[in-house]
C-alpha positions as CSV (number, residue, x, y, z in Angstrom):
1,X,128.5,116.6,134.3
2,X,131.4,118.9,133.5
3,X,132.4,118.5,129.9
4,X,135.9,119.1,128.6
5,X,136.4,121.8,126.1
6,X,136.8,120.7,122.5
7,X,140.4,120.6,121.3
8,X,141.0,121.9,117.8
9,X,143.0,119.3,115.9
10,X,145.9,120.6,114.0
11,X,145.8,119.5,110.3
12,X,149.2,118.0,109.3
13,X,150.5,117.5,105.8
14,X,150.1,114.1,104.3
15,X,153.6,112.7,103.5
16,X,154.4,111.2,100.2
17,X,155.3,107.6,101.0
18,X,157.3,105.3,98.8
19,X,156.0,101.8,98.3
20,X,159.5,100.4,98.7
21,X,160.0,101.7,102.3
22,X,159.9,99.1,105.1
23,X,157.3,99.7,107.8
24,X,157.7,98.2,111.2
25,X,154.9,96.9,113.4
26,X,154.3,99.3,116.3
27,X,150.7,98.5,117.4
28,X,147.6,96.7,116.4
29,X,145.9,98.6,113.6
30,X,146.3,98.5,109.8
31,X,145.4,101.3,107.4
32,X,145.0,100.3,103.8
33,X,145.8,103.3,101.5
34,X,144.3,103.8,98.1
35,X,147.7,103.5,96.5
36,X,148.1,100.0,97.7
37,X,150.3,100.5,100.7
38,X,149.4,99.0,104.1
39,X,150.5,101.0,107.2
40,X,150.7,99.2,110.5
41,X,150.5,101.2,113.6
42,X,147.8,102.8,115.8
43,X,144.9,105.2,115.4
44,X,145.4,108.2,117.6
45,X,142.4,110.2,116.7
46,X,139.4,110.2,114.3
47,X,137.0,113.0,113.2
48,X,134.4,112.9,110.5
49,X,136.3,110.3,108.5
50,X,139.7,111.8,109.0
51,X,142.2,109.5,110.7
52,X,145.3,110.4,112.6
53,X,147.7,107.4,112.3
54,X,151.0,106.8,114.1
55,X,153.4,104.4,112.5
56,X,157.1,103.9,111.9
57,X,159.2,103.9,108.7
58,X,162.8,102.7,108.9
59,X,162.6,103.0,112.7
60,X,161.4,106.6,112.6
61,X,158.0,107.1,114.3
62,X,155.6,109.6,112.7
63,X,152.0,110.6,112.8
64,X,150.0,111.6,109.7
65,X,146.4,112.7,109.1
66,X,144.7,110.9,106.2
67,X,141.6,112.1,104.5
68,X,138.7,109.7,103.7
69,X,139.8,109.7,100.0
70,X,143.3,108.5,100.9
71,X,142.4,105.2,102.4
72,X,140.3,102.2,101.5
73,X,139.8,100.6,104.9
74,X,141.0,100.5,108.5
75,X,141.4,97.2,110.2
76,X,141.6,97.4,114.0
77,X,143.1,95.2,116.6
78,X,145.7,93.3,114.4
79,X,148.0,91.2,116.5
80,X,151.5,91.5,115.1
81,X,152.0,87.8,115.9
82,X,149.2,86.8,113.6
83,X,149.3,86.3,109.8
84,X,147.0,88.1,107.5
85,X,144.5,85.3,107.5
86,X,144.2,85.5,111.3
87,X,146.4,82.4,112.1
88,X,149.5,82.4,114.3
89,X,153.0,82.6,112.8
90,X,154.1,79.2,111.4
91,X,156.3,78.3,114.4
92,X,153.5,79.0,116.9
93,X,150.9,77.3,114.7
94,X,153.0,74.1,114.5
95,X,153.4,74.1,118.3
96,X,149.7,74.5,118.8
97,X,148.8,71.6,116.4
98,X,151.5,69.4,118.0
99,X,150.0,70.1,121.5
100,X,146.5,69.5,120.2
101,X,147.5,66.0,118.9
102,X,149.1,65.1,122.2
103,X,145.8,65.0,123.9
104,X,146.8,67.3,126.8
105,X,144.1,69.6,128.1
106,X,144.2,73.1,126.6
107,X,144.2,76.0,129.1
108,X,144.0,79.7,128.7
109,X,144.6,82.6,131.1
110,X,142.1,85.5,131.0
111,X,143.0,88.6,133.0
112,X,140.3,90.4,134.9
113,X,142.0,93.7,135.4
114,X,145.6,94.9,135.3
115,X,147.8,97.2,137.2
116,X,145.9,100.3,135.9
117,X,142.6,99.4,134.3
118,X,140.8,97.1,136.7
119,X,137.4,98.5,137.8
120,X,134.6,96.0,137.8
121,X,131.8,97.3,135.5
122,X,134.2,99.4,133.4
123,X,137.1,97.1,132.6
124,X,135.6,93.8,133.8
125,X,132.1,93.3,132.4
126,X,129.7,90.4,131.9
127,X,129.2,91.4,128.2
128,X,132.9,91.1,127.5
129,X,133.3,87.8,129.2
130,X,130.5,86.5,127.1
131,X,132.2,87.8,123.9
132,X,135.3,85.7,124.8
133,X,133.5,82.3,124.8
134,X,133.5,81.8,121.0
135,X,137.3,82.6,120.9
136,X,138.0,80.1,123.6
137,X,135.9,77.5,121.9
138,X,137.7,78.1,118.6
139,X,141.0,77.3,120.2
140,X,139.5,74.2,121.9
141,X,140.1,75.5,125.4
142,X,138.9,73.2,128.2
143,X,140.4,75.1,131.2
144,X,139.9,78.8,131.8
145,X,141.9,80.6,134.5
146,X,140.7,84.0,135.5
147,X,143.7,85.9,136.8
148,X,142.1,88.6,139.0
149,X,143.7,91.9,139.8
150,X,141.1,94.4,140.7
151,X,140.4,96.8,143.6
152,X,136.6,96.8,143.2
153,X,134.0,98.6,141.2
154,X,130.3,98.8,140.6
155,X,127.8,96.7,142.5
156,X,125.4,96.5,139.6
157,X,127.8,94.4,137.6
158,X,128.5,91.7,140.2
159,X,125.4,89.6,139.6
160,X,125.8,89.9,135.8
161,X,129.4,88.6,135.9
162,X,128.5,85.9,138.3
163,X,125.6,84.8,136.0
164,X,127.9,84.6,133.0
165,X,130.6,82.6,134.9
166,X,128.2,80.3,136.6
167,X,125.8,79.7,133.8
168,X,128.0,80.0,130.7
169,X,131.6,79.3,131.7
170,X,131.3,76.6,134.3
171,X,129.2,74.2,132.1
172,X,131.8,74.5,129.2
173,X,135.2,74.9,131.0
174,X,137.0,73.9,134.1
175,X,136.8,77.4,135.6
176,X,139.5,78.6,138.0
177,X,140.3,81.9,139.7
178,X,143.9,82.9,140.3
179,X,143.9,85.8,142.7
180,X,146.5,88.5,142.8
181,X,144.1,91.0,144.3
182,X,140.3,90.7,144.5
183,X,138.9,93.4,146.6
184,X,135.2,94.3,147.0
185,X,133.2,93.8,143.8
186,X,136.1,91.8,142.3
187,X,135.9,89.2,145.1
188,X,132.1,89.2,145.0
189,X,132.2,88.6,141.2
190,X,134.6,85.7,141.6
191,X,132.9,84.1,144.6
192,X,130.8,81.7,142.4
193,X,134.0,79.9,141.3
194,X,134.7,76.7,143.3
195,X,138.4,76.4,142.5
196,X,140.3,79.4,143.8
197,X,144.1,79.9,144.1
198,X,145.9,82.9,145.5
199,X,149.3,84.3,144.7
200,X,151.6,84.6,147.8
201,X,150.8,88.3,148.1
202,X,147.2,87.7,147.1
203,X,144.3,89.3,149.0
204,X,140.6,88.5,148.8
205,X,137.7,90.4,150.6
206,X,136.9,93.8,151.9
207,X,133.5,93.7,150.2
208,X,131.9,96.7,151.9
209,X,129.5,98.5,149.5
210,X,129.6,102.2,149.0
211,X,127.4,104.7,147.3
212,X,127.3,108.4,146.7
213,X,130.0,110.4,148.5
214,X,131.6,107.3,150.0
215,X,128.6,106.5,152.1
216,X,128.4,102.8,153.1
217,X,125.4,100.9,151.8
218,X,122.9,100.4,154.5
219,X,119.3,99.6,155.2
220,X,117.3,97.8,152.5
221,X,120.1,98.2,150.0
222,X,122.5,96.4,152.3
223,X,120.1,93.6,152.9
224,X,119.6,93.1,149.2
225,X,123.4,92.9,148.7
226,X,123.8,90.5,151.6
227,X,121.1,88.3,150.1
228,X,122.7,88.4,146.7
229,X,126.0,87.2,148.1
230,X,124.2,84.4,150.0
231,X,123.0,83.1,146.6
232,X,126.4,83.6,145.0
233,X,128.1,81.9,147.9
234,X,125.9,78.9,147.3
235,X,127.0,78.8,143.7
236,X,130.6,78.5,144.8
237,X,129.9,76.1,147.6
238,X,131.2,78.5,150.3
239,X,129.8,79.0,153.8
240,X,127.7,82.2,153.7
241,X,129.4,83.4,157.0
242,X,132.6,84.0,155.1
243,X,131.2,86.6,152.7
244,X,129.0,88.1,155.4
245,X,132.1,89.0,157.4
246,X,133.7,90.4,154.3
247,X,130.6,92.7,153.8
248,X,129.8,93.8,157.4
249,X,131.7,94.0,160.7
250,X,130.9,90.6,162.0
251,X,133.5,88.3,163.7
252,X,134.4,85.0,162.1
253,X,136.3,82.0,163.4
254,X,136.8,78.4,162.3
255,X,137.6,75.0,163.7
256,X,139.1,72.2,161.6
257,X,138.3,68.7,162.8
258,X,140.4,65.5,162.6
259,X,139.0,64.7,159.1
260,X,140.0,68.2,157.8
261,X,136.4,69.4,157.7
262,X,136.1,73.1,158.5
263,X,133.2,74.6,160.6
264,X,132.7,78.4,160.7
265,X,131.3,80.4,163.5
266,X,129.9,84.0,163.3
267,X,131.8,84.7,166.6
268,X,135.2,84.1,168.0
269,X,134.5,80.7,169.6
270,X,136.4,78.7,166.9
271,X,140.0,77.7,167.3
272,X,141.2,79.9,164.4
273,X,140.3,83.5,164.8
274,X,139.7,84.8,161.2
275,X,138.1,88.2,161.8
276,X,137.9,90.1,165.1
277,X,135.1,92.4,166.3
278,X,134.8,95.7,164.4
279,X,136.8,94.6,161.3
280,X,136.0,93.6,157.7
281,X,137.4,90.3,156.7
282,X,140.1,90.0,154.0
283,X,141.9,86.7,153.3
284,X,145.6,86.5,152.8
285,X,147.0,83.5,150.9
286,X,148.2,81.6,153.9
287,X,144.9,81.9,155.8
288,X,142.8,81.2,152.7
289,X,144.7,77.9,152.2
290,X,144.8,77.0,155.9
291,X,141.0,76.9,156.1
292,X,140.4,75.4,152.6
293,X,139.0,78.5,151.0
294,X,141.7,78.4,148.4
295,X,143.0,75.2,146.8
296,X,146.6,76.4,147.1
297,X,149.1,79.2,146.5
298,X,150.9,79.8,143.3
299,X,153.2,82.5,142.2
300,X,153.8,81.4,138.6
301,X,152.0,79.5,135.8
302,X,154.2,76.5,136.5
303,X,153.3,76.6,140.2
304,X,149.7,77.0,139.3
305,X,149.9,74.0,137.0
306,X,151.3,71.9,139.9
307,X,148.7,73.1,142.4
308,X,145.9,72.3,139.9
309,X,147.2,68.7,139.7
310,X,147.9,68.9,136.0
311,X,150.6,66.5,134.9
312,X,150.3,67.6,131.3
313,X,148.7,70.8,130.0
314,X,149.0,73.0,126.9
315,X,148.8,76.7,128.0
316,X,147.5,78.1,124.8
317,X,148.9,81.3,123.3
318,X,152.0,83.1,122.2
319,X,154.9,84.3,124.3
320,X,155.0,88.1,124.8
321,X,157.9,89.8,126.6
322,X,157.0,90.8,130.1
323,X,153.8,88.7,130.2
324,X,154.2,85.7,132.6
325,X,151.8,83.4,130.8
326,X,151.0,82.6,127.1
327,X,148.6,85.0,125.5
328,X,145.7,83.3,123.8
329,X,143.5,85.0,121.2
330,X,140.8,85.5,123.9
331,X,143.3,87.1,126.2
332,X,144.7,89.3,123.4
333,X,141.2,90.4,122.7
334,X,140.6,91.3,126.4
335,X,143.9,93.2,126.7
336,X,143.1,95.3,123.6
337,X,139.6,96.0,124.7
338,X,140.8,97.3,128.0
339,X,143.2,99.7,126.2
340,X,140.4,100.9,124.0
341,X,138.1,101.3,127.0
342,X,140.7,103.3,128.8
343,X,141.1,105.6,125.7
344,X,137.3,105.9,125.4
345,X,136.9,106.7,129.1
346,X,139.7,109.3,128.9
347,X,138.1,111.1,126.0
348,X,134.4,110.5,126.7
349,X,133.7,114.0,127.9
350,X,135.4,115.3,124.7
351,X,133.3,113.1,122.5
352,X,130.1,114.2,124.4
353,X,131.2,117.8,124.2
354,X,131.7,117.7,120.5
355,X,128.3,116.2,120.0
356,X,126.6,118.8,122.1
357,X,128.5,121.7,120.4
358,X,127.7,120.5,116.8
359,X,124.0,119.9,117.8
360,X,123.8,123.5,119.3
361,X,125.4,124.9,116.1
362,X,122.8,123.1,114.0
363,X,120.0,124.4,116.2
364,X,121.2,128.0,116.0
365,X,122.1,128.1,112.3
366,X,119.9,130.4,110.3
367,X,121.1,129.3,106.9
368,X,119.6,125.9,105.8
369,X,122.9,124.7,104.2
370,X,124.8,125.5,107.4
371,X,122.2,123.9,109.6
372,X,122.4,120.7,107.4
373,X,126.2,120.7,107.6
374,X,126.3,121.1,111.4
375,X,123.4,118.6,111.8
376,X,125.4,116.0,109.7
377,X,128.4,116.6,112.0
378,X,126.2,116.2,115.1
379,X,124.9,112.8,113.8
380,X,128.4,111.6,113.1
381,X,129.4,112.6,116.7
382,X,126.3,110.9,118.1
383,X,127.1,107.7,116.2
384,X,130.7,107.8,117.6
385,X,129.1,108.0,121.1
386,X,126.9,105.1,120.1
387,X,129.9,103.0,119.1
388,X,131.6,103.7,122.4
389,X,128.6,102.7,124.5
390,X,128.0,99.6,122.3
391,X,131.6,98.6,123.0
392,X,130.9,99.1,126.7
393,X,127.3,99.9,127.6
394,X,128.3,100.8,131.1
395,X,129.7,104.1,129.8
396,X,126.2,105.4,129.4
397,X,125.2,104.2,132.9
398,X,128.3,105.5,134.8
399,X,129.2,108.6,132.8
400,X,125.9,109.8,131.5
401,X,123.7,108.8,134.5
402,X,121.2,106.5,132.7
403,X,119.5,104.0,134.9
404,X,119.7,101.1,132.4
405,X,120.7,100.2,128.9
406,X,117.2,100.5,127.5
407,X,117.0,104.1,128.7
408,X,120.4,104.8,127.0
409,X,119.2,103.2,123.8
410,X,116.1,105.3,123.7
411,X,118.1,108.4,124.4
412,X,120.4,107.7,121.4
413,X,117.3,107.1,119.2
414,X,115.6,110.3,120.4
415,X,118.7,112.4,119.9
416,X,119.1,111.2,116.3
417,X,115.5,111.8,115.5
418,X,115.7,115.4,117.0
419,X,118.7,116.2,114.8
420,X,117.1,114.8,111.7
421,X,114.0,117.0,112.4
422,X,116.4,120.0,112.3
423,X,117.6,118.9,108.9
424,X,114.0,118.7,107.6
425,X,113.0,122.2,108.8
């Protein structure tokens, strides 16, 4: 693995701040200073207890480095629409309680991917979906709509996501997929959901597996993936021929009888030619609806409400400019986690490089005091790596090459013990 060189952080002067200045909300973190002030903004960097914090005063944005002695605590992920006790602003809170008393079903949209951060296994994980369940339950959600926008990802995460959706979401919630783009691993992960809607421009399929230098999965590995998707197809109640034609170049056609029942053929003998010879199947919204794979087509939350047959529903959340659906607490958590994951992914080599460098300095130090200082820095850097991989264990698998989470856990333990041995020498 090629590691990025370590950038030397420029130490900036700490500005003297007046308690009477008005600070505007720019992002989702709060820094509580020892003089009683609370800054609201975003952490841009951290190193050995030092925090670089970006915030605004009277509309002027600035970034300041704070030493550990200058702040009491850092609170991450504060939604500016929430009060200090974690509740919504009064207006939103009143609307929520009014809707709760009305008896309407409560629904929430959860995005699986966005326009930039959408890889299955990195930004869409089973562990994060499981984390959202208590947040959904706390808001008394009964309908969960997964809005999918993903171009694919890692095969190893598909079964994990399917298990969480099938075994943990479906027994608790009416679980729906709303597809903007579900390609490859994204379609395979959503395939256990019985109720699927596509957007007009939506696409679903192209599930060819790849490994190494863009080599198509074949042989025993391919057979295992085909079998996996047969089981997942059964969970969603879909004919296995559909997913098979999305995975390998097999033709697919269908015939709809007078009762509206659809029969699929793994050849072109049916009346509707869905996939010709030599192609991988991808559904468009019109074809998916025509053959009953999707329950309908919806371009907006109002259209989706109608297609789902909901005469009355409370779409839970707050209105955010540019977001075409209310943002619930679970969705807010998911969006912030994706941003954090993107930052961690961008800087992972830097974090790893800082750890390796401080470990090497400790190993090479002749003076015991220097060795102890560098070893302490190495442990701090190792713990930062640990926090990153705990937030998303797949970092260790995808970026460090470990085979599973247990191997990663033992590596972290072994590394810390090795450094502590240096400190004892």
